[in-house]
DSSP file (Angstrom, degrees, kcal/mol; ACC not computed):
  #  RESIDUE AA STRUCTURE BP1 BP2  ACC     N-H-->O    O-->H-N    N-H-->O    O-->H-N    TCO  KAPPA ALPHA  PHI   PSI    X-CA   Y-CA   Z-CA
    1    1 A M    >         0   0    0      0, 0.0     3,-0.7     0, 0.0     8,-0.1   0.000 360.0 360.0 360.0 -35.7    0.0    0.0    0.0
    2    2 A L  T 3   +     0   0    0      1,-0.2     4,-0.1    48,-0.0     0, 0.0   0.671 360.0  63.0 -73.3 -14.8    2.8    2.4    0.7
    3    3 A L  T 3  S+     0   0    0      2,-0.1    -1,-0.2     0, 0.0     0, 0.0   0.752  86.5  86.0 -80.8 -23.4    4.3    1.9   -2.8
    4    4 A L  S <  S-     0   0    0     -3,-0.7     2,-0.0     1,-0.1     5,-0.0  -0.479  89.4-106.7 -74.8 146.1    1.2    3.3   -4.5
    5    5 A P     >  -     0   0    0      0, 0.0     4,-1.8     0, 0.0     3,-0.4  -0.372  27.9-115.0 -67.7 155.3    1.0    7.1   -5.0
    6    6 A V  H  > S+     0   0    0      1,-0.2     4,-2.7     2,-0.2     5,-0.2   0.851 115.0  59.0 -60.9 -35.8   -1.4    8.9   -2.8
    7    7 A E  H  > S+     0   0    0      1,-0.2     4,-2.3     2,-0.2    -1,-0.2   0.892 105.6  48.6 -62.2 -39.5   -3.5    9.9   -5.8
    8    8 A A  H  > S+     0   0    0     -3,-0.4     4,-2.2     2,-0.2    -1,-0.2   0.895 111.7  49.2 -67.3 -39.5   -4.1    6.2   -6.7
    9    9 A I  H  X S+     0   0    0     -4,-1.8     4,-2.4     2,-0.2    -2,-0.2   0.931 112.6  47.4 -64.1 -45.5   -5.1    5.4   -3.1
   10   10 A V  H  X S+     0   0    0     -4,-2.7     4,-2.8     1,-0.2    64,-0.2   0.888 110.5  53.0 -64.9 -39.1   -7.5    8.3   -3.0
   11   11 A T  H  X S+     0   0    0     -4,-2.3     4,-2.1    -5,-0.2    -1,-0.2   0.927 111.6  44.9 -62.0 -45.7   -9.0    7.3   -6.4
   12   12 A N  H  X S+     0   0    0     -4,-2.2     4,-1.9     2,-0.2    -2,-0.2   0.911 115.2  47.3 -65.6 -42.4   -9.6    3.8   -5.2
   13   13 A V  H  X S+     0   0    0     -4,-2.4     4,-2.8     1,-0.2     5,-0.2   0.913 111.2  51.6 -65.7 -42.3  -11.1    4.8   -1.9
   14   14 A N  H  X S+     0   0    0     -4,-2.8     4,-2.7     1,-0.2     5,-0.2   0.904 107.9  52.2 -61.7 -41.9  -13.3    7.5   -3.5
   15   15 A R  H  X S+     0   0    0     -4,-2.1     4,-1.6    -5,-0.2    -1,-0.2   0.924 113.6  43.7 -60.6 -44.3  -14.7    4.9   -6.0
   16   16 A F  H  X S+     0   0    0     -4,-1.9     4,-2.2     1,-0.2    -2,-0.2   0.930 115.6  46.9 -66.5 -46.0  -15.6    2.6   -3.2
   17   17 A V  H  X S+     0   0    0     -4,-2.8     4,-3.0     1,-0.2     5,-0.2   0.867 109.1  54.3 -69.2 -36.8  -17.1    5.3   -0.9
   18   18 A R  H  X S+     0   0    0     -4,-2.7     4,-2.3    -5,-0.2    -1,-0.2   0.926 110.9  45.8 -62.5 -43.7  -19.2    6.9   -3.7
   19   19 A G  H  X S+     0   0    0     -4,-1.6     4,-1.4    -5,-0.2    -2,-0.2   0.920 115.3  46.5 -64.1 -43.1  -20.8    3.5   -4.4
   20   20 A W  H  X S+     0   0    0     -4,-2.2     4,-2.0     1,-0.2    -2,-0.2   0.914 113.6  48.3 -65.3 -43.2  -21.4    2.8   -0.8
   21   21 A A  H  X S+     0   0    0     -4,-3.0     4,-0.8     1,-0.2    -1,-0.2   0.855 107.2  55.8 -68.4 -35.1  -22.8    6.3   -0.1
   22   22 A A  H  < S+     0   0    0     -4,-2.3     3,-0.2    -5,-0.2    -1,-0.2   0.862 111.0  45.6 -65.4 -33.9  -25.1    6.1   -3.1
   23   23 A Y  H  < S+     0   0    0     -4,-1.4     3,-0.4     1,-0.2    -2,-0.2   0.898 121.0  36.1 -74.0 -40.7  -26.6    2.9   -1.8
   24   24 A F  H  < S+     0   0    0     -4,-2.0    -1,-0.2     1,-0.2    -2,-0.2   0.287  87.0  97.5 -98.6  10.2  -27.0    4.1    1.8
   25   25 A R     <  +     0   0    0     -4,-0.8    56,-1.8    -3,-0.2     2,-0.6   0.733  63.3  86.6 -75.2 -18.9  -27.9    7.8    1.2
   26   26 A Y  B    S+a   81   0A   0     -3,-0.4     2,-0.3    -4,-0.2    56,-0.2  -0.710  89.3  17.9 -82.6 120.0  -31.7    7.2    1.6
   27   27 A G  S    S-     0   0    0     54,-1.7     2,-1.0    -2,-0.6     3,-0.1  -0.839 114.9 -33.9 122.5-160.1  -32.6    7.4    5.2
   28   28 A N  S    S+     0   0    0     -2,-0.3     4,-0.1     1,-0.2    -2,-0.1  -0.718  79.7 127.9-102.9  82.0  -31.0    8.8    8.3
   29   29 A S     >  +     0   0    0     -2,-1.0     4,-2.3    -4,-0.3     5,-0.2   0.206  30.3 107.3-122.5  14.3  -27.3    8.2    7.7
   30   30 A T  H  > S+     0   0    0      1,-0.2     4,-2.0     2,-0.2     5,-0.2   0.911  81.7  49.9 -62.7 -44.1  -25.8   11.6    8.3
   31   31 A H  H  > S+     0   0    0      1,-0.2     4,-1.8     2,-0.2    -1,-0.2   0.896 112.1  48.3 -62.5 -40.8  -24.2   10.7   11.6
   32   32 A H  H  > S+     0   0    0      1,-0.2     4,-2.4     2,-0.2    -1,-0.2   0.882 108.6  53.6 -68.4 -38.1  -22.6    7.5   10.1
   33   33 A F  H  X S+     0   0    0     -4,-2.3     4,-2.5     1,-0.2    -1,-0.2   0.880 106.8  52.6 -64.4 -36.8  -21.3    9.5    7.1
   34   34 A D  H  X S+     0   0    0     -4,-2.0     4,-2.1     2,-0.2    -1,-0.2   0.906 109.8  48.5 -64.1 -41.0  -19.6   11.9    9.4
   35   35 A K  H  X S+     0   0    0     -4,-1.8     4,-2.2     2,-0.2    -2,-0.2   0.912 112.3  48.2 -63.8 -42.5  -17.9    9.0   11.2
   36   36 A I  H  X S+     0   0    0     -4,-2.4     4,-2.7     2,-0.2    -2,-0.2   0.902 109.6  52.7 -65.7 -41.0  -16.8    7.4    7.9
   37   37 A K  H  X S+     0   0    0     -4,-2.5     4,-2.0     1,-0.2    -1,-0.2   0.920 111.2  46.5 -61.2 -44.1  -15.4   10.8    6.7
   38   38 A G  H  X S+     0   0    0     -4,-2.1     4,-2.2     1,-0.2    -1,-0.2   0.892 112.4  50.4 -64.2 -39.9  -13.4   11.2    9.9
   39   39 A Y  H  X S+     0   0    0     -4,-2.2     4,-2.5     2,-0.2    -2,-0.2   0.909 109.5  50.7 -65.5 -42.3  -12.1    7.6    9.7
   40   40 A L  H  X S+     0   0    0     -4,-2.7     4,-2.3     1,-0.2    -2,-0.2   0.915 111.3  47.8 -62.0 -43.3  -11.1    8.0    6.0
   41   41 A R  H  X S+     0   0    0     -4,-2.0     4,-2.1    -5,-0.2    -1,-0.2   0.900 111.9  50.2 -64.9 -40.2   -9.1   11.2    6.8
   42   42 A M  H  X S+     0   0    0     -4,-2.2     4,-2.0     2,-0.2    -2,-0.2   0.919 111.5  47.5 -65.0 -43.1   -7.4    9.5    9.8
   43   43 A R  H  X S+     0   0    0     -4,-2.5     4,-2.0     2,-0.2    -2,-0.2   0.888 111.9  50.0 -66.7 -38.5   -6.4    6.5    7.7
   44   44 A L  H  X S+     0   0    0     -4,-2.3     4,-2.2     1,-0.2    -1,-0.2   0.888 109.2  52.4 -66.0 -37.8   -5.1    8.7    4.9
   45   45 A A  H  X S+     0   0    0     -4,-2.1     4,-2.5     1,-0.2    -2,-0.2   0.882 108.1  51.5 -63.9 -38.0   -3.1   10.7    7.4
   46   46 A L  H  X S+     0   0    0     -4,-2.0     4,-2.4     2,-0.2     5,-0.2   0.892 108.5  50.9 -65.6 -39.4   -1.6    7.4    8.8
   47   47 A V  H  X S+     0   0    0     -4,-2.0     4,-2.3     2,-0.2    -2,-0.2   0.928 112.5  46.5 -63.2 -44.0   -0.5    6.4    5.3
   48   48 A I  H  X S+     0   0    0     -4,-2.2     4,-2.0     1,-0.2    -2,-0.2   0.915 112.5  49.3 -65.8 -42.6    1.2    9.7    4.7
   49   49 A S  H  <>S+     0   0    0     -4,-2.5     5,-2.6     1,-0.2     4,-0.5   0.890 113.2  46.7 -66.6 -37.4    2.9    9.7    8.0
   50   50 A K  H ><5S+     0   0    0     -4,-2.4     3,-0.5     3,-0.2    -1,-0.2   0.885 110.1  53.7 -69.3 -37.7    4.2    6.2    7.5
   51   51 A R  H 3<5S+     0   0    0     -4,-2.3    -2,-0.2     1,-0.2    -1,-0.2   0.890 116.7  37.2 -64.0 -38.4    5.4    7.0    4.0
   52   52 A H  T 3<5S-     0   0    0     -4,-2.0    -1,-0.2    -5,-0.2    -2,-0.2   0.421 107.7-124.9 -93.4   1.1    7.4   10.0    5.2
   53   53 A K  T < 5 +     0   0    0     -3,-0.5     2,-0.2    -4,-0.5    -3,-0.2   0.926  68.8 126.1  54.2  48.8    8.5    8.2    8.4
   54   54 A R      < -     0   0    0     -5,-2.6    -1,-0.2     1,-0.2    -2,-0.1  -0.641  64.8 -72.5-123.9-178.4    7.1   11.0   10.5
   55   55 A S    >>  -     0   0    0     -2,-0.2     4,-1.2     1,-0.1     3,-0.5  -0.219  42.2-108.9 -74.6 167.3    4.7   11.3   13.4
   56   56 A R  H 3> S+     0   0    0      1,-0.2     4,-2.1     2,-0.2     5,-0.2   0.815 118.2  62.7 -64.5 -31.1    1.0   10.8   13.1
   57   57 A A  H 3> S+     0   0    0      1,-0.2     4,-2.3     2,-0.2    -1,-0.2   0.836  97.9  56.6 -64.9 -32.4    0.6   14.6   13.7
   58   58 A F  H <> S+     0   0    0     -3,-0.5     4,-2.0     2,-0.2    -1,-0.2   0.934 107.6  47.5 -63.9 -45.3    2.5   15.3   10.5
   59   59 A G  H  X S+     0   0    0     -4,-1.2     4,-2.4     1,-0.2     5,-0.2   0.900 111.7  50.6 -62.8 -40.9    0.0   13.2    8.5
   60   60 A R  H  X>S+     0   0    0     -4,-2.1     4,-3.1     1,-0.2     5,-0.5   0.910 109.1  50.9 -63.2 -41.7   -2.9   14.9   10.1
   61   61 A S  I  X>S+     0   0    0     -4,-2.3     5,-2.5     1,-0.2     4,-1.5   0.876 110.9  49.1 -65.9 -35.5   -1.5   18.3    9.4
   62   62 A V  I  <>S+     0   0    0     -4,-2.0     5,-1.0     3,-0.2    -2,-0.2   0.949 119.2  36.9 -67.2 -47.8   -1.0   17.4    5.7
   63   63 A V  I  <5S+     0   0    0     -4,-2.4     7,-0.2    -5,-0.2    -2,-0.2   0.930 127.5  32.4 -72.3 -45.3   -4.6   16.0    5.3
   64   64 A F  I  <5S+     0   0    0     -4,-3.1    -3,-0.2    -5,-0.2    -2,-0.2   0.857 133.9  14.1 -85.0 -35.9   -6.5   18.5    7.4
   65   65 A F  I  <<S+     0   0    0     -4,-1.5    -3,-0.2    -5,-0.5    -4,-0.1   0.815 121.4  47.8-114.6 -39.2   -4.7   21.8    7.1
   66   66 A Q  I   <S+     0   0    0     -5,-2.5    -4,-0.2     1,-0.1    -3,-0.2   0.737 104.1  63.6 -82.2 -21.7   -2.2   21.8    4.3
   67   67 A S    > < -     0   0    0     -5,-1.0     3,-1.0    -6,-0.3    -1,-0.1  -0.905  68.5-155.8-104.6 122.3   -4.5   20.4    1.6
   68   68 A P  T 3  S+     0   0    0      0, 0.0    -1,-0.1     0, 0.0    -5,-0.0   0.802  96.3  33.8 -68.1 -27.0   -7.5   22.6    0.8
   69   69 A N  T >  S-     0   0    0      5,-0.0     3,-1.1     0, 0.0     4,-0.4   0.088 116.5-103.6-115.9  24.0   -9.6   19.6   -0.4
   70   70 A H  G X  S-     0   0    0     -3,-1.0     3,-1.4     1,-0.3    -7,-0.1   0.887  77.0 -59.1  56.7  43.3   -8.3   16.9    1.9
   71   71 A L  G 3  S-     0   0    0      1,-0.3    -1,-0.3    -9,-0.2   -61,-0.1   0.700 101.1 -56.5  60.3  24.2   -6.1   15.4   -0.9
   72   72 A G  G <  S+     0   0    0     -3,-1.1    -1,-0.3     1,-0.3    -2,-0.2   0.563  86.0 159.7  90.0   9.3   -9.2   14.8   -3.1
   73   73 A L    <   -     0   0    0     -3,-1.4    -1,-0.3    -4,-0.4     2,-0.1  -0.401  48.5-103.7 -64.4 141.9  -11.2   12.6   -0.7
   74   74 A V        -     0   0    0    -64,-0.2     2,-0.4    -2,-0.1    -1,-0.1  -0.392  30.8-129.3 -67.3 140.3  -14.9   12.6   -1.5
   75   75 A G        -     0   0    0      1,-0.1    -1,-0.1    -2,-0.1     0, 0.0  -0.793  14.7-165.9 -92.9 133.0  -17.1   14.7    0.7
   76   76 A L    >   +     0   0    0     -2,-0.4     3,-0.7   -43,-0.1     2,-0.4   0.185  49.2 121.3-101.3  15.9  -20.2   13.0    2.1
   77   77 A D  T 3  S+     0   0    0      1,-0.2    -2,-0.1     2,-0.1   -47,-0.0  -0.642  76.7   6.5 -83.9 133.5  -21.9   16.2    3.2
   78   78 A G  T 3  S+     0   0    0     -2,-0.4    -1,-0.2     1,-0.1    -2,-0.0   0.651  94.3 105.9  78.7  16.5  -25.3   17.0    1.7
   79   79 A I    <   +     0   0    0     -3,-0.7     2,-0.4     2,-0.0    -2,-0.1   0.462  45.5 111.0-106.0  -0.5  -25.9   13.7   -0.1
   80   80 A V        -     0   0    0     -4,-0.2     2,-0.7   -54,-0.1   -54,-0.2  -0.587  55.5-152.3 -77.8 129.1  -28.5   12.2    2.3
   81   81 A A  B     -a   26   0A   0    -56,-1.8   -54,-1.7    -2,-0.4    -2,-0.0  -0.897  16.6-140.4-101.5 109.5  -32.0   12.1    0.8
   82   82 A A        -     0   0    0     -2,-0.7     2,-0.2   -56,-0.2   -54,-0.1  -0.459  20.3-112.8 -71.8 137.0  -34.4   12.2    3.7
   83   83 A P        -     0   0    0      0, 0.0    -1,-0.1     0, 0.0     5,-0.1  -0.497  33.2-162.5 -70.3 137.1  -37.4   10.0    3.4
   84   84 A R    >   -     0   0    0      3,-0.4     3,-1.2    -2,-0.2     2,-0.1  -0.960  21.4-112.6-121.5 137.7  -40.7   11.9    3.0
   85   85 A P  T 3  S+     0   0    0      0, 0.0     3,-0.1     0, 0.0     0, 0.0  -0.429  97.3   8.0 -69.5 143.4  -44.1   10.4    3.6
   86   86 A F  T 3  S+     0   0    0      1,-0.2     2,-0.4    -2,-0.1     0, 0.0   0.719 110.8  98.4  61.9  25.2  -46.4   10.0    0.6
   87   87 A R  S <  S-     0   0    0     -3,-1.2    -3,-0.4     0, 0.0    -1,-0.2  -0.999  76.4-114.2-141.9 138.9  -43.6   10.9   -1.8
   88   88 A A        -     0   0    0     -2,-0.4     4,-0.0     1,-0.1     0, 0.0  -0.423  14.5-144.0 -70.9 144.7  -41.3    8.7   -3.8
   89   89 A W  S    S+     0   0    0     -2,-0.1     2,-0.2     4,-0.0    -1,-0.1   0.852  84.5  46.8 -75.3 -36.2  -37.6    8.7   -2.9
   90   90 A R  S    S-     0   0    0      1,-0.1    -2,-0.1     3,-0.0     4,-0.0  -0.666  83.9-123.2-106.4 161.8  -36.4    8.4   -6.4
   91   91 A V  S    S+     0   0    0     -2,-0.2    -1,-0.1     1,-0.2    -3,-0.1   0.951 102.9  32.4 -69.0 -48.4  -37.5   10.2   -9.5
   92   92 A T  S    S-     0   0    0      1,-0.1    -1,-0.2    -3,-0.0     3,-0.1  -0.917  74.9-144.3-109.6 135.3  -38.5    7.0  -11.4
   93   93 A P  S    S+     0   0    0      0, 0.0     2,-0.6     0, 0.0    -1,-0.1   0.881  93.6  41.9 -67.1 -36.3  -39.8    4.1   -9.4
   94   94 A N  S >  S-     0   0    0      1,-0.1     3,-1.1    -3,-0.1     6,-0.0  -0.947  73.7-158.0-114.1 116.3  -38.2    1.5  -11.7
   95   95 A A  T 3  S+     0   0    0     -2,-0.6    -1,-0.1     1,-0.3    -4,-0.0   0.857  90.0  47.1 -64.8 -38.0  -34.6    2.5  -12.6
   96   96 A G  T 3  S-     0   0    0      2,-0.1    -1,-0.3     1,-0.0     3,-0.1   0.510 111.3-114.0 -84.8  -3.3  -34.4    0.4  -15.7
   97   97 A G    <   +     0   0    0     -3,-1.1    -2,-0.1     1,-0.3     2,-0.1   0.534  67.7 143.3  84.4   6.3  -37.8    1.4  -17.1
   98   98 A E        -     0   0    0      1,-0.1    -1,-0.3     3,-0.0     3,-0.1  -0.403  51.6-109.4 -78.6 159.5  -39.2   -2.0  -16.8
   99   99 A R        -     0   0    0      1,-0.1    -1,-0.1    -3,-0.1    -3,-0.0  -0.339  41.7 -83.2 -82.4 167.7  -42.8   -2.5  -15.8
  100  100 A R              0   0    0      1,-0.1    -1,-0.1    -2,-0.1    -6,-0.0  -0.355 360.0 360.0 -68.2 150.3  -44.0   -3.8  -12.4
  101  101 A R              0   0    0     -3,-0.1    -1,-0.1    -2,-0.0    -2,-0.0   0.417 360.0 360.0 -98.1 360.0  -44.2   -7.5  -12.0
């Protein structure tokens, strides 16, 4: 893992997290997304600190303060679709356009 460039690691993590977040965004998941966002930033900070053979605080400072966009990590803020009574969650009820069975 330490041999891969940080951009490749962030790209792979973003792909996984976007898919996961798209599946779980319906409902009350804001608190869980905040926990996941913090965990992702902490793990990326650990990778950076190990790569540079520095302290954990160095990795945190790079991810949290020196990078304006947290090295490209996907943001999970504002993607939760709250369930509403008597209203469909999605625009189309059947995503593929097939009829009801």
